Backbone as CSV, one residue per row, in Angstrom:
resi,resn,N_x,N_y,N_z,CA_x,CA_y,CA_z,C_x,C_y,C_z
1,MET,0.837,-1.191,0.000,0.000,0.000,0.000,0.878,1.249,0.000
2,ILE,0.474,2.254,-0.777,1.149,3.553,-0.771,0.286,4.522,0.032
3,TYR,0.915,5.208,0.982,0.190,6.142,1.844,0.749,7.551,1.701
4,ASP,-0.147,8.539,1.657,0.219,9.933,1.853,-0.196,10.330,3.266
5,ILE,0.749,10.872,4.022,0.521,11.203,5.429,0.731,12.699,5.620
6,ARG,-0.250,13.351,6.210,-0.133,14.776,6.536,-0.320,14.930,8.039
7,HIS,0.705,15.435,8.697,0.720,15.570,10.157,0.963,17.048,10.471
8,VAL,-0.057,17.719,11.029,0.023,19.155,11.304,-0.084,19.388,12.809
9,THR,0.880,20.138,13.346,0.863,20.522,14.758,0.837,22.040,14.833
10,ARG,-0.166,22.580,15.534,-0.290,24.038,15.674,-0.157,24.412,17.150
11,PHE,0.746,25.356,17.422,0.914,25.900,18.762,0.358,27.322,18.779
12,ASP,-0.511,27.600,19.742,-1.007,28.956,19.989,-0.540,29.368,21.377
13,TYR,0.221,30.454,21.440,0.816,30.897,22.695,0.030,32.068,23.283
14,GLY,-0.093,32.072,24.618,-0.811,33.150,25.298,-0.087,34.473,25.221
15,GLY,1.229,34.420,25.101,2.043,35.620,24.958,3.074,35.403,23.877
16,SER,3.808,36.456,23.580,4.803,36.359,22.518,5.952,35.453,22.959
17,VAL,6.288,34.487,22.115,7.434,33.608,22.358,8.626,34.193,21.609
18,LYS,9.678,34.525,22.374,10.835,35.184,21.778,11.840,34.194,21.193
19,PHE,11.814,32.961,21.697,12.793,31.975,21.231,12.227,30.579,21.482
20,ALA,12.454,29.677,20.544,12.040,28.287,20.723,13.078,27.382,20.078
21,ARG,13.363,26.276,20.749,14.244,25.248,20.189,13.582,23.899,20.401
22,CYS,13.320,23.207,19.308,12.550,21.970,19.376,13.267,20.859,18.617
23,ASN,13.040,19.638,19.056,13.446,18.450,18.327,12.215,17.873,17.639
24,LEU,12.294,17.683,16.336,11.187,17.135,15.563,11.542,15.717,15.129
25,ARG,10.682,14.771,15.464,10.862,13.376,15.035,9.613,12.979,14.246
26,LEU,9.459,13.614,13.106,8.235,13.497,12.312,8.448,12.770,10.998
27,LYS,9.687,12.577,10.607,9.991,11.915,9.345,10.076,10.407,9.568
28,PRO,9.201,9.630,8.945,9.228,8.177,9.158,10.592,7.573,8.832
29,ILE,10.992,6.594,9.635,12.271,5.933,9.414,12.114,4.840,8.348
30,HIS,13.237,4.423,7.780,13.245,3.217,6.965,13.237,2.026,7.921
31,TRP,12.304,1.118,7.708,12.157,-0.047,8.584,11.651,-1.220,7.752
32,SER,11.828,-2.377,8.277,11.417,-3.578,7.554,9.956,-3.466,7.116
33,GLY,9.713,-3.659,5.821,8.354,-3.626,5.295,7.874,-2.262,4.876
34,GLN,8.704,-1.220,4.987,8.261,0.103,4.550,9.442,0.898,4.002
35,ASP,9.134,1.781,3.060,10.134,2.665,2.460,9.555,4.069,2.363
36,LEU,10.337,5.046,2.774,9.972,6.453,2.628,10.410,6.914,1.253
37,VAL,9.461,7.372,0.440,9.794,7.780,-0.928,9.738,9.291,-1.128
38,ASP,9.089,10.017,-0.225,9.037,11.475,-0.352,8.731,12.072,1.011
39,TYR,9.302,13.267,1.261,9.072,13.919,2.561,9.228,15.425,2.400
40,ARG,8.359,16.164,3.102,8.438,17.624,3.103,8.068,18.149,4.481
41,LEU,8.867,19.070,5.001,8.616,19.706,6.288,8.466,21.196,6.078
42,THR,7.367,21.766,6.590,7.099,23.193,6.439,6.865,23.809,7.808
43,ILE,7.532,24.928,8.071,7.387,25.654,9.327,6.801,27.028,9.021
44,SER,5.753,27.418,9.749,5.130,28.723,9.547,4.864,29.372,10.917
45,PRO,5.256,30.648,11.116,5.682,31.591,10.086,7.110,31.376,9.568
46,SER,8.041,30.920,10.408,9.394,30.685,9.922,10.170,29.925,10.992
47,GLY,11.326,29.450,10.609,12.182,28.751,11.557,13.398,28.205,10.848
48,ARG,14.455,28.001,11.594,15.702,27.469,11.030,15.795,25.999,11.416
49,THR,16.016,25.129,10.442,16.067,23.698,10.706,17.408,23.127,10.273
50,ALA,17.800,22.051,10.948,19.035,21.346,10.596,18.919,19.926,11.119
51,PRO,19.507,18.955,10.405,19.496,17.579,10.908,20.229,17.497,12.248
52,ALA,19.767,16.597,13.102,20.390,16.393,14.404,20.544,14.901,14.655
53,ARG,21.459,14.569,15.530,21.702,13.172,15.852,20.648,12.672,16.830
54,ALA,20.153,11.468,16.594,19.219,10.851,17.538,20.003,10.429,18.772
55,GLU,19.726,11.051,19.900,20.455,10.731,21.127,20.061,9.365,21.668
56,ALA,18.874,8.923,21.348,18.407,7.598,21.769,17.340,7.140,20.793
57,GLY,17.186,5.835,20.686,16.154,5.297,19.826,16.504,5.393,18.355
58,LEU,15.558,4.973,17.536,15.696,4.993,16.081,14.740,6.050,15.556
59,ALA,15.278,7.182,15.135,14.439,8.298,14.705,15.217,9.201,13.767
60,ASN,14.489,9.852,12.857,15.032,10.947,12.065,14.745,12.242,12.826
61,VAL,15.800,12.912,13.281,15.639,14.088,14.134,16.020,15.345,13.365
62,VAL,15.156,16.360,13.462,15.434,17.683,12.909,15.369,18.683,14.059
63,ARG,16.387,19.528,14.165,16.392,20.585,15.180,15.776,21.848,14.585
64,LEU,14.742,22.356,15.246,14.066,23.583,14.826,14.395,24.695,15.810
65,VAL,14.846,25.830,15.295,15.118,27.007,16.120,14.309,28.175,15.572
66,VAL,13.504,28.794,16.440,12.717,29.973,16.083,13.275,31.137,16.883
67,GLU,13.800,32.149,16.183,14.481,33.263,16.856,13.726,34.577,16.726
68,GLU,12.621,34.589,15.992,11.789,35.783,15.872,10.555,35.627,16.760
69,PRO,10.070,36.699,17.395,8.879,36.592,18.249,7.675,36.074,17.474
70,VAL,6.968,35.110,18.053,5.784,34.534,17.403,4.692,34.342,18.447
71,ARG,3.442,34.375,17.981,2.290,34.023,18.817,1.699,32.695,18.392
72,HIS,2.026,32.265,17.174,1.516,31.009,16.634,2.657,30.312,15.888
73,LEU,2.623,29.010,15.883,3.617,28.238,15.156,2.937,26.994,14.592
74,VAL,3.100,26.775,13.287,2.501,25.618,12.623,3.621,24.780,12.012
75,ILE,3.636,23.499,12.354,4.624,22.556,11.832,3.872,21.513,11.021
76,GLU,4.153,21.470,9.726,3.470,20.536,8.835,4.474,19.534,8.268
77,SER,4.188,18.258,8.458,5.032,17.174,7.968,4.212,16.357,6.975
78,VAL,4.745,16.200,5.753,4.043,15.472,4.699,4.956,14.358,4.196
79,SER,4.458,13.116,4.221,5.261,11.962,3.829,4.500,11.112,2.820
80,ARG,5.261,10.434,1.982,4.710,9.357,1.155,5.513,8.096,1.482
81,VAL,4.806,7.053,1.909,5.449,5.835,2.373,4.829,4.632,1.678
82,VAL,5.683,3.739,1.233,5.236,2.473,0.661,5.355,1.399,1.744
83,VAL,4.246,0.718,2.029,4.231,-0.337,3.043,3.878,-1.660,2.373
84,ASP,4.747,-2.632,2.525,4.520,-3.973,1.990,4.978,-4.961,3.061
85,ARG,4.108,-5.204,4.016,4.468,-5.973,5.208,3.418,-7.058,5.433
86,PRO,3.798,-8.329,5.372,2.808,-9.399,5.556,2.350,-9.512,7.006
87,VAL,1.202,-10.105,7.179,0.701,-10.398,8.528,1.474,-11.592,9.072
88,PRO,2.075,-11.486,10.261,2.789,-12.633,10.833,1.860,-13.827,11.027
89,MET,2.396,-15.006,10.835,1.624,-16.241,10.970,2.258,-17.114,12.051
90,PRO,1.663,-17.164,13.253,2.219,-17.998,14.323,2.304,-19.469,13.909
91,SER,3.348,-20.135,14.390,3.581,-21.534,14.068,4.127,-22.253,15.293
92,ASP,3.831,-23.536,15.387,4.376,-24.328,16.485,5.893,-24.422,16.425
93,SER,6.466,-24.147,15.243,7.912,-24.211,15.098,8.607,-22.908,15.491
94,ASP,7.823,-21.879,15.839,8.427,-20.628,16.290,9.246,-20.865,17.557
95,PRO,10.295,-20.072,17.789,11.030,-20.205,19.044,10.125,-19.909,20.230
96,THR,10.420,-20.523,21.363,9.642,-20.267,22.568,10.098,-18.953,23.205
97,LEU,9.281,-18.468,24.120,9.659,-17.256,24.844,10.969,-17.457,25.594
98,GLY,11.146,-18.629,26.163,12.386,-18.908,26.865,13.592,-18.875,25.945
99,GLN,13.464,-19.430,24.758,14.557,-19.414,23.787,14.863,-17.990,23.322
100,VAL,13.826,-17.180,23.129,14.031,-15.787,22.726,14.767,-15.025,23.816
101,ALA,14.377,-15.250,25.070,15.027,-14.553,26.182,16.515,-14.883,26.239
102,VAL,16.858,-16.156,26.044,18.271,-16.555,26.055,19.009,-15.918,24.882
103,ALA,18.404,-15.948,23.694,19.048,-15.363,22.513,19.278,-13.865,22.691
104,ALA,18.357,-13.183,23.336,18.499,-11.744,23.554,19.650,-11.448,24.506
105,ARG,19.743,-12.243,25.569,20.813,-12.009,26.551,22.193,-12.279,25.970
106,THR,22.272,-13.152,24.991,23.571,-13.511,24.419,23.846,-12.819,23.082
107,SER,22.942,-11.979,22.645,23.129,-11.282,21.373,24.335,-10.348,21.440
108,ARG,25.081,-10.296,20.350,26.228,-9.400,20.251,25.968,-8.253,19.269
109,ASP,24.709,-7.990,18.975,24.347,-6.920,18.050,24.471,-5.569,18.766
110,PRO,25.453,-4.728,18.405,25.643,-3.452,19.100,24.850,-2.291,18.501
111,SER,24.070,-2.541,17.454,23.378,-1.470,16.748,22.204,-0.941,17.579
112,PRO,21.667,0.228,17.193,20.498,0.757,17.903,19.298,-0.172,17.886
113,ALA,19.261,-1.124,16.941,18.160,-2.088,16.878,18.507,-3.402,17.579
114,GLY,19.650,-3.466,18.233,20.034,-4.681,18.937,19.088,-4.987,20.088
115,PRO,18.726,-6.250,20.309,17.726,-6.585,21.333,18.131,-6.212,22.750
116,ALA,19.419,-6.219,23.059,19.851,-5.919,24.423,19.458,-4.508,24.857
117,ASN,19.285,-3.599,23.908,18.897,-2.225,24.244,17.486,-2.132,24.815
118,TYR,16.680,-3.176,24.629,15.262,-3.098,24.971,14.840,-4.157,25.989
119,LEU,15.823,-4.691,26.715,15.528,-5.713,27.718,15.170,-5.133,29.082
120,PHE,15.615,-3.926,29.358,15.583,-3.419,30.721,14.571,-2.274,30.892
121,PRO,14.196,-1.968,32.144,13.278,-0.848,32.379,13.860,0.453,31.834
122,SER,12.991,1.380,31.496,13.391,2.694,31.005,12.685,3.752,31.843
123,PRO,13.043,5.025,31.688,12.481,6.051,32.572,10.961,6.077,32.653
124,LEU,10.262,5.879,31.539,8.797,5.938,31.556,8.146,4.568,31.678
125,ILE,8.947,3.497,31.613,8.397,2.149,31.716,9.222,1.378,32.757
126,PRO,8.953,1.614,34.049,9.709,0.930,35.096,9.173,-0.485,35.335
127,LEU,9.897,-1.238,36.148,9.389,-2.531,36.587,8.108,-2.345,37.391
128,ASP,7.183,-3.283,37.255,5.915,-3.208,38.000,5.432,-4.622,38.276
129,ARG,5.369,-4.994,39.561,5.004,-6.365,39.920,3.589,-6.715,39.496
130,ASP,2.655,-5.786,39.656,1.257,-6.090,39.322,1.103,-6.347,37.825
131,ILE,1.710,-5.496,36.999,1.613,-5.684,35.556,2.336,-6.959,35.145
132,ALA,3.507,-7.190,35.724,4.275,-8.389,35.383,3.474,-9.648,35.676
133,ALA,2.815,-9.690,36.834,2.036,-10.877,37.208,0.844,-11.071,36.291
134,TRP,0.190,-9.982,35.907,-0.985,-10.066,35.030,-0.577,-10.560,33.640
135,CYS,0.516,-10.021,33.110,0.972,-10.419,31.775,1.546,-11.833,31.774
136,ALA,2.081,-12.281,32.908,2.735,-13.586,32.969,1.793,-14.737,32.629
137,GLU,0.494,-14.509,32.753,-0.473,-15.562,32.406,-0.341,-15.973,30.938
138,ASP,0.086,-15.058,30.088,0.247,-15.355,28.660,1.699,-15.606,28.268
139,LEU,2.623,-15.495,29.224,4.042,-15.482,28.863,4.823,-16.620,29.505
140,ARG,4.251,-17.813,29.473,5.003,-18.972,29.963,6.220,-19.202,29.055
141,PRO,7.369,-19.528,29.609,8.593,-19.668,28.806,8.507,-20.718,27.704
142,ASP,7.607,-21.714,27.844,7.539,-22.782,26.844,6.595,-22.467,25.685
143,ARG,5.962,-21.302,25.669,5.018,-20.964,24.612,5.727,-20.428,23.373
144,PRO,5.248,-20.737,22.170,5.798,-20.113,20.957,5.625,-18.593,21.015
145,VAL,6.635,-17.870,20.582,6.691,-16.434,20.825,5.562,-15.669,20.138
146,LEU,5.270,-15.956,18.881,4.229,-15.200,18.188,2.846,-15.485,18.767
147,GLU,2.569,-16.729,19.088,1.284,-17.085,19.685,1.067,-16.340,20.992
148,ALA,2.088,-16.313,21.842,1.967,-15.637,23.133,1.791,-14.127,22.960
149,ALA,2.542,-13.548,22.020,2.485,-12.093,21.837,1.099,-11.636,21.412
150,ILE,0.493,-12.302,20.441,-0.809,-11.836,19.967,-1.895,-12.100,20.997
151,GLU,-1.780,-13.170,21.767,-2.787,-13.427,22.798,-2.725,-12.388,23.904
152,LEU,-1.509,-11.965,24.287,-1.402,-10.912,25.293,-1.973,-9.608,24.754
153,ALA,-1.663,-9.266,23.513,-2.191,-8.036,22.919,-3.720,-8.058,22.878
154,ARG,-4.285,-9.195,22.528,-5.743,-9.285,22.442,-6.393,-9.246,23.823
155,ARG,-5.696,-9.740,24.840,-6.258,-9.651,26.197,-6.256,-8.211,26.684
156,ILE,-5.198,-7.469,26.364,-5.185,-6.048,26.711,-6.309,-5.317,25.983
157,GLN,-6.466,-5.589,24.692,-7.529,-4.933,23.920,-8.903,-5.260,24.486
158,ARG,-9.080,-6.472,24.967,-10.375,-6.919,25.479,-10.666,-6.384,26.889
159,ASP,-9.639,-6.308,27.728,-9.861,-6.008,29.145,-9.698,-4.542,29.501
160,PHE,-9.144,-3.732,28.596,-8.909,-2.320,28.884,-9.777,-1.456,27.969
161,ALA,-10.331,-0.393,28.535,-11.207,0.502,27.776,-10.398,1.633,27.152
162,PHE,-10.643,1.901,25.874,-10.013,3.056,25.238,-10.741,4.309,25.722
163,ASP,-10.053,5.131,26.528,-10.668,6.290,27.166,-9.665,7.440,27.196
164,PRO,-9.758,8.387,26.256,-8.804,9.502,26.216,-8.846,10.385,27.460
165,GLU,-9.921,10.302,28.237,-10.026,11.126,29.441,-9.387,10.469,30.659
166,ALA,-8.999,9.210,30.549,-8.512,8.465,31.713,-7.077,8.792,32.076
167,THR,-6.265,9.178,31.101,-4.841,9.367,31.341,-4.319,10.604,30.619
168,LEU,-3.092,10.990,31.001,-2.371,12.078,30.353,-1.099,11.515,29.736
169,VAL,-0.366,12.352,29.014,0.821,11.863,28.325,1.880,11.361,29.305
170,ASP,1.878,11.879,30.550,2.870,11.458,31.533,2.323,10.481,32.566
171,THR,1.152,9.898,32.310,0.583,8.918,33.235,1.454,7.659,33.264
172,ALA,1.765,7.201,34.460,2.605,6.017,34.614,1.829,4.767,34.204
173,PRO,2.524,3.739,33.696,1.832,2.501,33.319,1.014,1.904,34.458
174,HIS,1.498,1.992,35.684,0.769,1.391,36.808,-0.605,2.040,36.983
175,GLU,-0.667,3.363,36.844,-1.951,4.061,37.006,-2.942,3.643,35.931
176,ALA,-2.498,3.587,34.678,-3.387,3.147,33.607,-3.817,1.701,33.819
177,PHE,-2.903,0.870,34.297,-3.222,-0.537,34.563,-4.303,-0.652,35.633
178,MET,-4.185,0.108,36.699,-5.179,0.039,37.780,-6.528,0.589,37.327
179,LYS,-6.531,1.584,36.452,-7.779,2.146,35.936,-8.425,1.253,34.879
180,ARG,-7.625,0.333,34.326,-8.070,-0.510,33.211,-8.583,0.343,32.053
181,GLY,-7.887,1.457,31.812,-8.286,2.333,30.716,-7.166,3.275,30.339
182,GLY,-7.294,3.865,29.169,-6.295,4.803,28.690,-6.313,4.867,27.178
183,VAL,-5.157,5.172,26.603,-5.030,5.292,25.152,-3.892,4.394,24.677
184,CYS,-3.580,4.501,23.390,-2.603,3.576,22.796,-1.257,3.621,23.508
185,GLN,-0.815,4.804,23.932,0.459,4.895,24.654,0.424,4.053,25.921
186,ASP,-0.674,4.119,26.658,-0.790,3.362,27.898,-0.776,1.866,27.648
187,PHE,-1.519,1.417,26.645,-1.603,-0.020,26.380,-0.260,-0.568,25.902
188,ALA,0.447,0.224,25.080,1.777,-0.199,24.647,2.721,-0.301,25.832
189,GLN,2.681,0.679,26.732,3.586,0.673,27.878,3.270,-0.471,28.840
190,ILE,2.005,-0.796,29.004,1.638,-1.917,29.861,2.170,-3.222,29.270
191,MET,1.998,-3.416,27.979,2.479,-4.640,27.347,4.003,-4.731,27.401
192,ILE,4.687,-3.625,27.152,6.145,-3.618,27.220,6.624,-3.944,28.623
193,THR,5.950,-3.409,29.643,6.315,-3.713,31.024,6.292,-5.219,31.264
194,GLY,5.217,-5.869,30.819,5.084,-7.296,31.035,6.105,-8.110,30.253
195,LEU,6.366,-7.717,29.012,7.335,-8.442,28.192,8.744,-8.330,28.766
196,ARG,9.140,-7.124,29.162,10.483,-6.961,29.729,10.623,-7.703,31.047
197,ALA,9.557,-7.737,31.834,9.612,-8.489,33.091,9.839,-9.969,32.846
198,ALA,9.398,-10.454,31.675,9.602,-11.858,31.306,10.949,-12.087,30.620
199,GLY,11.806,-11.060,30.570,13.120,-11.197,29.968,13.143,-11.058,28.466
200,LEU,12.110,-10.405,27.899,11.985,-10.299,26.445,12.252,-8.869,25.981
201,PRO,12.962,-8.691,24.864,13.228,-7.340,24.354,11.960,-6.757,23.734
202,ALA,11.525,-5.617,24.244,10.303,-4.968,23.757,10.558,-3.484,23.578
203,ALA,10.194,-2.963,22.414,10.405,-1.562,22.081,9.067,-0.856,21.893
204,TYR,9.114,0.459,22.041,7.942,1.323,21.864,8.001,1.896,20.454
205,ALA,6.976,1.637,19.664,6.905,2.141,18.294,5.883,3.268,18.204
206,SER,6.282,4.358,17.567,5.395,5.494,17.331,5.197,5.655,15.835
207,GLY,3.980,5.976,15.431,3.722,6.152,14.009,2.264,6.383,13.718
208,TYR,1.775,5.745,12.657,0.428,6.004,12.173,-0.255,4.693,11.781
209,ILE,-1.585,4.722,11.774,-2.368,3.668,11.142,-3.306,4.325,10.140
210,ARG,-3.719,3.550,9.159,-4.505,4.115,8.061,-5.810,4.712,8.555
211,THR,-6.174,5.854,7.991,-7.392,6.565,8.383,-8.634,5.898,7.799
212,ILE,-8.541,5.452,6.549,-9.701,4.880,5.864,-9.527,3.373,5.796
213,PRO,-10.381,2.594,6.466,-10.211,1.136,6.434,-10.657,0.547,5.106
214,PRO,-10.196,-0.655,4.793,-10.684,-1.327,3.585,-12.193,-1.543,3.662
215,PRO,-12.879,-1.665,2.530,-14.331,-1.868,2.530,-14.736,-3.057,3.397
216,GLY,-15.746,-2.830,4.224,-16.265,-3.900,5.062,-15.537,-4.098,6.367
217,GLN,-14.465,-3.328,6.622,-13.720,-3.467,7.859,-13.936,-2.258,8.746
218,ALA,-13.889,-2.489,10.056,-14.102,-1.407,11.017,-12.899,-0.476,11.044
219,ARG,-13.150,0.775,11.373,-12.075,1.761,11.481,-11.227,1.443,12.709
220,LEU,-9.911,1.480,12.549,-9.014,1.163,13.651,-8.978,2.296,14.665
221,VAL,-8.859,1.919,15.945,-8.719,2.910,17.003,-7.341,3.546,16.888
222,GLY,-7.288,4.874,16.974,-6.013,5.573,16.885,-5.805,6.302,15.584
223,ALA,-6.708,6.142,14.618,-6.599,6.887,13.368,-6.810,8.375,13.643
224,ASP,-6.311,9.212,12.746,-6.377,10.669,12.869,-5.530,11.193,14.019
225,ALA,-4.553,10.434,14.448,-3.606,10.865,15.477,-2.368,10.001,15.339
226,THR,-1.296,10.415,16.004,-0.165,9.498,16.066,-0.584,8.302,16.905
227,HIS,-0.029,7.162,16.583,-0.406,5.907,17.220,0.826,5.309,17.882
228,ALA,0.610,4.372,18.796,1.716,3.695,19.466,1.398,2.219,19.598
229,TRP,2.428,1.395,19.455,2.255,-0.044,19.615,3.581,-0.643,20.065
230,VAL,3.719,-1.948,20.008,4.853,-2.654,20.587,5.617,-3.396,19.494
231,LEU,6.938,-3.375,19.590,7.781,-4.244,18.783,8.443,-5.257,19.712
232,LEU,8.300,-6.513,19.403,8.883,-7.593,20.190,9.950,-8.293,19.349
233,TRP,11.153,-8.402,19.896,12.200,-9.143,19.206,11.952,-10.627,19.415
234,CYS,11.821,-11.368,18.319,11.382,-12.760,18.380,12.480,-13.737,17.983
235,GLY,13.736,-13.346,18.194,14.848,-14.209,17.858,15.519,-13.778,16.574
236,PRO,16.720,-14.290,16.286,17.480,-13.824,15.116,16.815,-14.129,13.781
237,ASP,15.987,-15.150,13.701,15.348,-15.494,12.426,14.113,-14.638,12.155
238,LEU,13.251,-14.494,13.149,12.031,-13.700,12.972,12.291,-12.207,13.132
239,GLY,13.264,-11.847,13.952,13.580,-10.445,14.166,12.486,-9.711,14.936
240,TRP,12.358,-8.410,14.629,11.369,-7.574,15.316,9.995,-7.748,14.657
241,VAL,8.990,-8.024,15.485,7.611,-8.204,15.021,6.718,-7.236,15.788
242,GLY,5.861,-6.506,15.083,5.001,-5.516,15.715,3.661,-6.087,16.141
243,VAL,3.205,-5.651,17.331,1.920,-6.059,17.873,1.208,-4.815,18.404
244,ASP,-0.065,-4.675,18.068,-0.848,-3.484,18.421,-1.885,-3.857,19.483
245,PRO,-1.596,-3.615,20.773,-2.546,-4.014,21.813,-3.795,-3.140,21.880
246,THR,-3.768,-1.956,21.291,-4.968,-1.116,21.271,-6.056,-1.755,20.415
247,ASN,-5.648,-2.348,19.306,-6.597,-2.963,18.378,-6.560,-4.483,18.403
248,GLY,-5.611,-5.076,19.127,-5.507,-6.528,19.193,-5.110,-7.153,17.872
249,ILE,-4.191,-6.497,17.156,-3.793,-6.965,15.820,-2.281,-6.889,15.668
250,TRP,-1.781,-7.513,14.598,-0.378,-7.404,14.242,-0.095,-6.061,13.571
251,MET,1.144,-5.609,13.646,1.613,-4.534,12.784,1.827,-5.128,11.401
252,ALA,1.064,-4.642,10.434,1.189,-5.174,9.080,1.005,-4.027,8.097
253,GLY,0.115,-4.193,7.129,-0.028,-3.194,6.085,-0.712,-1.910,6.496
254,ASP,-1.351,-1.875,7.678,-2.054,-0.674,8.123,-1.185,0.247,8.969
255,HIS,0.017,-0.175,9.332,0.863,0.579,10.250,2.061,1.175,9.530
256,ILE,2.391,2.429,9.874,3.577,3.108,9.364,4.423,3.520,10.561
257,VAL,5.658,3.035,10.615,6.554,3.332,11.732,7.215,4.688,11.515
258,MET,7.081,5.572,12.518,7.757,6.860,12.466,9.071,6.818,13.252
259,ALA,9.049,6.217,14.451,10.253,6.151,15.280,10.109,5.000,16.270
260,ILE,11.252,4.539,16.783,11.285,3.414,17.709,12.230,3.756,18.846
261,GLY,11.789,3.489,20.080,12.641,3.757,21.234,12.273,2.876,22.400
262,ARG,12.937,3.107,23.520,12.619,2.331,24.721,11.280,2.761,25.318
263,ASP,10.945,4.043,25.175,9.641,4.542,25.612,9.355,5.848,24.882
264,TYR,8.198,6.430,25.181,7.755,7.637,24.478,8.737,8.791,24.641
265,GLY,9.377,8.878,25.805,10.266,9.998,26.063,11.414,10.107,25.086
266,GLU,11.847,8.973,24.504,12.961,8.990,23.564,12.554,9.391,22.156
267,ILE,11.272,9.258,21.841,10.860,9.447,20.437,9.610,10.296,20.308
268,ALA,9.354,11.191,21.270,8.202,12.094,21.155,8.263,12.838,19.829
269,PRO,7.149,12.984,19.105,7.187,13.672,17.804,7.787,15.071,17.882
270,ILE,7.467,15.813,18.958,8.005,17.161,19.135,8.300,17.368,20.619
271,ASP,9.496,17.821,20.934,9.784,18.273,22.296,10.795,19.403,22.216
272,GLY,11.000,20.105,23.327,11.942,21.214,23.320,11.589,22.253,24.356
273,VAL,12.102,23.467,24.165,11.888,24.553,25.118,11.450,25.804,24.367
274,VAL,10.640,26.621,25.049,10.248,27.924,24.515,10.458,28.971,25.595
275,LEU,10.802,30.187,25.179,10.962,31.303,26.102,9.846,32.301,25.833
276,GLY,8.972,32.434,26.807,7.847,33.341,26.650,6.944,33.248,27.857
277,SER,5.860,33.989,27.853,4.915,33.995,28.970,3.536,33.605,28.461
278,GLY,2.699,33.160,29.375,1.337,32.796,29.007,1.199,31.316,28.731
279,ALA,-0.034,30.884,28.574,-0.327,29.472,28.357,-0.017,29.068,26.920
280,GLN,0.027,27.778,26.717,0.276,27.221,25.382,-0.816,26.225,25.046
281,LYS,-1.338,26.307,23.850,-2.332,25.350,23.368,-1.766,24.654,22.142
282,MET,-1.882,23.338,22.127,-1.393,22.565,20.997,-2.534,21.778,20.383
283,VAL,-2.667,21.839,19.064,-3.674,21.083,18.327,-2.960,20.263,17.263
284,VAL,-3.248,18.958,17.226,-2.602,18.056,16.277,-3.660,17.424,15.390
285,SER,-3.386,17.383,14.101,-4.260,16.666,13.174,-3.407,15.774,12.285
286,VAL,-3.915,14.574,12.035,-3.207,13.594,11.232,-4.168,13.008,10.211
287,ASP,-3.712,12.899,8.981,-4.494,12.232,7.953,-3.585,11.232,7.238
288,VAL,-4.012,9.969,7.211,-3.262,8.911,6.541,-4.139,8.410,5.398
289,ALA,-3.796,8.786,4.187,-4.626,8.479,3.023,-3.991,7.383,2.195
290,PRO,-4.657,6.217,2.086,-4.134,5.165,1.208,-4.373,5.525,-0.245
291,LEU,-3.339,5.396,-1.084,-3.456,5.741,-2.494,-3.716,4.535,-3.377
292,MET,-2.923,3.489,-3.191,-3.084,2.306,-4.031,-2.349,1.139,-3.396
293,GLU,-2.772,-0.059,-3.775,-2.113,-1.268,-3.305,-0.768,-1.433,-4.010
294,VAL,0.196,-1.986,-3.271,1.482,-2.322,-3.858,1.317,-3.581,-4.710
295,VAL,1.788,-3.528,-5.950,1.707,-4.684,-6.841,3.042,-5.416,-6.804
296,ALA,3.005,-6.677,-6.416,4.238,-7.466,-6.301,4.805,-7.775,-7.686
């Protein structure tokens, strides 16, 4: 599938902002099953941009500096991405969770995508006994890895309510777990907590899902906004496999990866500092338009 993605973020400031410096992680990365073929970034009214190094995670980072006083700032990111990613098919011959855990601990892959980078707690996803115990019901070491992963994702989708009013962007996984509600970020963080507690490498994926579903299919939760899901390393042969606990589905042709990190803090679409007075209002709109199917 070929997708055109338009991601617009508008900031309205209560007072004049004299200076702003932001990190933008809006350009989708190259990842297995997808290719970025076109990209455009527009800043209004103005701003100076330059590529920056990703300090953590897998992301395309642009540094934005605004040095003229502004009351409004609009950041528009437009991408065209080709996605050709099959739906994973669990098999009895898949490695077990126990085998994956051993392979991860002994991996010598030093790259940013190496499994060892995603085995341990991170600032926004700490260890949690309650979540670990709840997830452990699906994570017996002798289970095939893909079978266990999708069953855990579907249990989260079934047992937790999608409720944008239940949590905030900085809500801890434990709070969302106790409320049994939240949004895609919360469900991804809960699943990652449980996977890491079981000794499995789990990463936080940020990106998009298609806005318009195929005929006869229900619209996916999380469309018209940035979305979050889980990447689980399933051994050297299967590699990283995406699972979406918000919708209880695999990452396949409907998902576009923008960035990957240990948690949201490493790959937030926009972060930074502003110098000014007054309140700030942010409005985000996302449109993911499928253009045509990829012909093999």
